[in-house]
N, C-alpha and C positions, 0 to 999 in steps of 0.2 A: 574563224571569222566568218565564212559564209555558212556554218552550221549555226550561229548565233543568229546571221541575219535568217536564217529558214524557221529558227523557232519565234522571233518575234514576229516574224510574217503570220505564221500559223498562230498564234496567240490572236493575234490582231482579226485575224481572220474569225476565230472563234467567236471573238468579242462583237465583230459587227455582224456575224449570223445570229447570235444572241440578241442583238438590239434588234434586227430585221425580222427575227422570227414571231408573227402576230400571236395575239394573247387571246385567252380565252374571253369571248365578247357574250356570252350566254347568261341569261336569266330567267327565270321561270314567267309565266304570264303576271303581267301586274293586275292588283285586285280587280280593275277595270274588266279586261279580259277573262280573268279567270273567273268571274262570275257569268259571263257570256259563255263561257269554254264548257261551264257545267251544266248550264241550262243547254247547251245544242247537243252534248252527249246523248240527250234523248230526243233531240228532234228528228226531222226529215231525212239525215243522213245524206246529205247532197250540199252544193255549196249554195249559200245564200247569198244576198246583197241584202245588208242590214242598214237600216237608216235611225241614227237617235235621234228620238223624237224631243228630248228634254234638251240636246246642245241645238237641234233644230231652232227649236224656239229661241234659243239665247241667242244664236246668230241672228233671226228675223227682229230681235229686239235692237242689237248693236247696228244693222240695217236702217233701222228706222231713224233711231238716236241720230245717226249719222247723217241723214238727209239735209241738204241745205234749205234753209226756210223757202219756202212757194213750191216747192220740187216736189214731182208726184214719183211714185215708183212702180215700175213697170216689169211683172216677173217674167224670167227669160225660160218660157218651156221645156225648149231642148234641155237645157240643164238641170230641169226636175222634171223629169218624162213621165208625168204618171198621174193623171186625174186626181187621185185623193192628195197626192202629195201638192201638186198646185192648189187645190181649196185649202191645205192647210196654212199654205202661207199667206195664200187671200187672207184667210181669218188673221192670222198672226201680223199681218201688216196693214191690212184695211184697205187693200189696191183691189180694184176688179180690172186693171190694166194688164193683158200679158202679150209677151212677144211670143210667135210663132214661125218656124222655120221646115215645116214638113206637113203637106196636102192633108194626110190623115190625122195630124193632129190639130188643123185648123177646125177638120169636121168634127172631131171630136171634143174640142173647147166650147166650139158652137152648139153641140149636143147637151153636154152637161151642165154647161154654166151660160144660161139662154141671155143672160145680163151683163157677161163678159165683154170687155172693150178689148179688140184684136188690132195689133200691127204685126204684118210679115216682118221677119228679120234678114229677107234677101229674096230678090226678084225671084219670081216663080215661072216658069214657061206659063204661057197662058192656057194650054192645055188643061195644067193642073188648076189653075182657077175656073176653068169650067167644068171640072169634075168637081168641084167643091158647089158649085150653083146645081148639079144633077141631084146630088147627094143632101142638099140644105135641109136641114130638119125643122118641122113646122111645132116649133113649141116656141116661138115669140121671137128669136133671135133675126134681127134686122141687119143685115150686112151693109144696106144702106149708109146706115148711122153706126155700125158698131164694128165695121171691119175695114183696114186702111191698107189696099193694096202697093208695095215697094214699087217703085217704077226707078231704071238706072239710064234710061235714054229716050227719043224718041220714037225708034222703032219697035220698044215693048209699048209705050203709050200709046201709038197706033192700034197696035195687036189688042189691047184691052179695051178702046174705044169700040172697034170693031164686036168685042164679045158682049160689051155694054150694049149697042146697038140692036144684036141679035137678041139678047135677053131682055131687052127694055128694061135696064135695070140704070141706076145710077151707082157709079163705081169712085169711091173715095181714094184718093190718090195721094200718097205721101214718095217724095221724091230723095232718093237715096243721094247724098254728095260724098264724095271724098274729102275727106279732113286730113288726108296724109297717109293714110295705109295705102291707097292704090290698088286697091281692090275691087275697082269699078266705080260707079256713081258719076256724076257731073263734077268736074273737075275746076270748073271756073264759074262763077257766080252769073255771068251774062247769058250761059247757056240757059239760064232759065226761063228766059226771055221766050223763045220757043216754045215750049213747054207749056207755060200758061196760057200764051196766045191759044194752044189747040183745046187746053181745058174751058178756056173763056168762051170759047167758040160751041161748045158742045155744053151747057150746063144740065141739059137736060137726062144726061149719061157721063159726065164728070164732073168732079168736084174736088179742090186741092186741100189738102188736112193738114201739111207739113213737111216737116223734115227728118231724115234718119241721118246720122255720121257716127261712125264706129271709130273710137281711136286706139285701139288695139297696139299703134305701133308704139305709142305714147311710153318711153320707160325699158322701149327693147333694144334700143342702141346703147352700143359701148358707149359713155361719158363721155371718151375725149373725140367721139363724132359728132353725137347731139345731146345734151344732156335732157334729163325727163322733164323739167321746168320748161326748158324752151320749146321741146317740143309739144308738150301743153298749151302753153300760152300760142305756137302757131296753128295749132289745130281748133283753139277756139275761135282765133282769128278769122280763119277758112270759114268757120261755122258762121261767125257773126257777118260775113261779107255776103252771105247768101241771104240771110234775114235782113240786113239793109237794102238788099236788092229787090227782095219779095217788098217791101213796104215802099219802096221809090215806086215800083212797078204799079202797086196797088195799094193806095194808102188803107182804105179799106179793113184790108187784113189785120191791121193793128186790134181793131176791135172784136175779131172774131178770137175763138177757142181753138187755135191749130197746136199742132204737136211738135215739140223741138225736140227729138229725141238721140240717146246717145249713150256715152260712156259703156258700161262692161264692170264685171267684176274686178280687175286687175286696177282701172280707173275710177273705180267710183267713190272713192274716198279722195282722190285728189281734186274734184268739183266742188268749189265752193261756193259763193252768195256771187261771185262776181262772173259765173257760170254763162253761158248763153243758153243751156238747155232747159228747160222745162219741167222734165222727166227725164228718170236716168234708170238705165235696164239693168238686169245682175240677176244670177241666179246661182252658178257653182260655188260664191262665195257662202251660201246658206250650206253648201254640204262640205265644201273647202275639200278638196281632193289636193293631190301633191303639188301638183301644178300651180296651185294657188296659194302655196306657201311665201307669200310675199311679205313686204315689210308695210304695205299698206294696209292688209287685212291679219296683222297680227292678234287683233281681239275676236278673230271669229276661231271657231273649235273645229276640227274634223268629224265630222256627224255621219259619213257613210265609209262602210268596212264591207270588205269580203271575208265571209268564212268557210274555209275548206275544209273537209276533214282529211285526217291523215290516215290513210289507207295501210300503208306498210310502213314498219321502222325498224330499220337495218342495222345492225353495227358494222362500223368501219364504211369504208368508202369503195366500193367494187367497181370499178370502170370495166368498160367492153376492151377487149385486144390484149395482145400478149404480153406487154409491160406493164410492171406492177405499178402504174401511176399513181392509181388512187391509193394505195399503201402508203408510198411516200409523202402524196399530199397529206394524206392526213394525221401521218407523223408529224409533218414542220406545222400544220396549222390544226390546232384544237378546235377550231370552228368547221371543220369539214370530218369531224370524227364518227357523226350520225348521218345517216341518210334515210329522207324521209318521200315516200312516192305519195302526192296528194291526190286528190278527187278534182281531176279537172287542171287546170291553168292555163299560162300564157295570154292572161288578163294583162289589160293596161291599167297596172298596180304595180305597188311594192309591199314587200313583208312589211308589216307594224308590228306583231308579237306572236310568238316570245323573241325578244332581243338575242342576236347571233344567227338569225335563219337567213340564209342566201340561197336562192338558184344556185344551181351547179353549169358553169358557162360550156364546160365538155362535153357533159352529158347530151343536152341541147335543150328545146323549146318540146314542149307536149301539150295539146289542149286536153287532152285524156288522163294523164298520168306524170305530172311534172315533178323533176326531182328537186329537192330541197336538202340541203347540208348545214348541221348546227353542231355544237357542242352538246355532249351530255348534260351539260347545267340547264339547258333549256326545260329538262324534267318532261319532253314530250313524249305522250303513248300514241300507240294506234287509238283510233275515234277520237282522240282530240281533235281542236283546230287548231290550223294558223289562222291570222288574220292578216289580212291586206290592207293596205290603201290606195283607193283608185287614182290613178293619176289625174283621168278627168272624170267628168259625170254621165256626159250627154250620150256617150255608146255603151259605156259598161253598166248602166242601170237597165238597159235593155236587153240584158243577155242571160239575166237568171229567174226569169218567169215572176211572181210576185214577189214584191220587196217585203220584207222582214222588218216589220217596225216594231222598235225594242224602247224599252222604259224600264230603268233599273234592273236592266240587266235580264229581262224578261220581255217575250215577243208577245206584244201586245195586240199586234194586228198584220193582216197582211194587204197591201196594197198594188192592186197590177199596175202594170207600166201600159204607156201610151199603147194603143194598137196600130199596128206597121201598115194595115190595108182599112181600106175605109168600109168594105164591106164586113169586116169581122167586129166593129163598132158595136158594144151591147147597149141596150136600150137606157137612158139615164136612169140613174138611181145613185143611192148612197150606202149598199150594201157593202161598207169596206172596210168594217170591223170583223174581228176572228169568230 
């Protein structure tokens, strides 16, 4: 009886083990990536950040088609951190409005596109604002008309007033309001009274230009805590309360062209005809990194990829140490039967092609030669590329030097990213083609 139970248990264990054993998930590059792979075998031989120009254009068309009637679009430059890239989106969407988050980017945009309209996406230390005016290009860009500084409280407004008085300039003041994210800004509409009083007391140095309220909290909480529709409605109600208070305090603002900015890629499509916003900001959706694989953006396509050369292809899985862990692991899991060391690594990115490739969590992370594993069915060779999708764009696009702009599987142009320091900004020009 005991032997019978033992055999039954052994058979059950074998069946369970067979059921749990991973299957081969590998496939060679799909045609889209295979064409790129063939092109890049003769490329510069280093990791590249690729932008698919055709997919970018399709995403721009989707964005414009989905804007509610009467609303403007503002490009979020931190998510598209390259002058030629911003120019491309300007041409495709018909906007000159740009949101900027970094002092060198402000200067770069003013130098390269003197007719652009800039709005700060976060409050800047007043020293950064002062540096901008020290490096102000003499090309016709007029910050007194084209640049809105973001102010989140009275203390910062007083700092900016002192700067305006010292420079004898008139600063446009956009007020940050908290519409539920709780990351700063005015929390109650009545707080607007004191700010407007100070602005109106110094008309030669300050001018109110509008509101900015970022609603990134919408849809982030579990539905049992707060549903997305409820979160959006409450956010918009908060925004309307500030607009109502503004018009109550100063009815003349109704006749002025003010900026009521908000949204972002995750909530862009949630704003309809009843939105209190008159302009919507977005950038990441146009490249669609993996963090933006959202139900609101299903009609947008991934348009940014990292291509990393395979430096070494080794059979099996040979891990450091005295135990044959690698041998056992590769026997158990066919997706660990080949080892690839790539050029670089540790980016905010996930493998996209070929299928079946994954990082080795035991070997660890490397920014120099990171280990990936896959099954033989990936058909990877040395000097082939492993392609990744960035999880976000704003930091990743600044890590690779010039961006490789691709079209029909070929490198069409090289676009430089934004400069990271004001003193390295090149003279304005459009020499961005290959």
